[in-house]
C-alpha positions as CSV (number, residue, x, y, z in Angstrom):
1,M,9.5,8.0,-20.2
2,E,6.5,6.9,-20.6
3,D,3.9,6.9,-17.2
4,K,2.6,3.6,-16.3
5,K,0.7,4.4,-13.4
6,K,-2.6,3.0,-14.2
7,G,-5.1,5.5,-12.0
8,P,-4.9,7.9,-9.5
9,P,-2.6,8.2,-6.8
10,I,-2.8,6.8,-3.5
11,S,-2.6,8.8,-0.2
12,A,-1.1,7.3,2.9
13,D,-2.3,8.2,6.3
14,A,0.2,6.3,8.5
15,S,-1.4,7.4,11.9
16,K,-4.4,5.1,10.8
17,C,-1.8,1.9,9.6
18,A,-2.0,-0.5,12.5
19,G,0.9,-2.8,10.7
20,C,-1.4,-5.3,9.4
21,L,0.2,-6.2,5.9
22,V,-2.8,-6.9,4.3
23,C,-2.1,-4.3,1.5
24,A,1.4,-6.0,1.3
25,L,-0.1,-9.3,1.2
26,R,-2.8,-8.6,-1.8
27,C,-0.2,-6.3,-4.3
28,S,2.1,-9.2,-3.9
29,L,-0.3,-11.6,-4.5
30,R,-1.2,-9.7,-7.8
31,F,2.2,-9.1,-9.1
32,E,4.2,-12.3,-7.7
33,K,1.8,-14.6,-7.5
34,E,2.0,-15.4,-3.8
35,F,1.9,-13.7,-0.6
36,N,5.2,-12.4,0.3
37,P,5.1,-8.6,1.5
38,A,8.8,-9.0,0.7
39,K,7.8,-8.6,-3.1
40,A,4.9,-5.9,-2.9
41,A,5.6,-2.6,-4.6
42,I,4.4,-0.8,-1.2
43,R,6.6,-1.2,1.9
44,I,4.9,-1.2,5.5
45,R,7.9,-0.3,8.0
46,R,7.6,-0.1,12.3
47,L,9.0,2.9,13.1
48,V,12.4,2.7,15.3
49,G,11.1,2.7,19.3
50,A,7.4,3.1,17.8
51,E,5.7,0.0,19.3
52,N,2.5,1.0,17.0
53,E,3.8,3.9,14.1
54,Y,4.5,2.8,11.1
55,E,6.3,4.1,7.6
56,I,4.3,3.5,4.6
57,S,6.1,4.0,1.1
58,F,5.8,2.7,-2.3
59,T,8.3,1.3,-4.7
60,E,9.1,2.2,-8.7
61,K,6.8,-1.0,-9.1
62,C,3.7,0.7,-7.9
63,D,1.8,1.2,-11.0
64,N,-1.7,2.6,-8.5
65,C,-3.4,0.1,-9.4
66,G,-5.1,0.8,-6.5
67,L,-5.7,-2.7,-4.4
68,C,-3.9,-2.1,-1.3
69,A,-6.4,0.9,-0.9
70,R,-8.8,-1.2,-1.7
71,H,-8.2,-4.0,0.7
72,C,-6.9,-1.8,3.5
73,P,-9.0,-2.6,6.5
74,Y,-7.9,0.8,8.2
75,G,-8.4,3.2,6.1
76,A,-4.8,4.1,5.8
77,L,-4.5,4.3,2.2
78,I,-6.6,5.8,-0.3
79,Q,-6.8,6.0,-4.0
80,L,-7.3,10.2,-4.9
81,G,-10.4,10.6,-7.1
82,K,-11.7,7.1,-6.1
83,A,-14.9,7.6,-4.0
84,A,-14.3,5.8,-0.3
85,A,-16.4,2.8,-0.4
């Protein structure tokens, strides 16, 4: 199976996530040409019973393009091997 990843892996620090979904909105715009987090390659889920705690995961569609990391306003996503802006 050929690896179709575009860039280095993306590291997620859920403790910095505010659940704003900017990452998922940007991702869905790239893949589907619409703002729809349900169609993004990144998933942000609020933990059950938690007010401000989230789980971050990536679907198989994720190709490590890094858009989510570049657009995260809280620094919860970092593309490894890339300098922080």
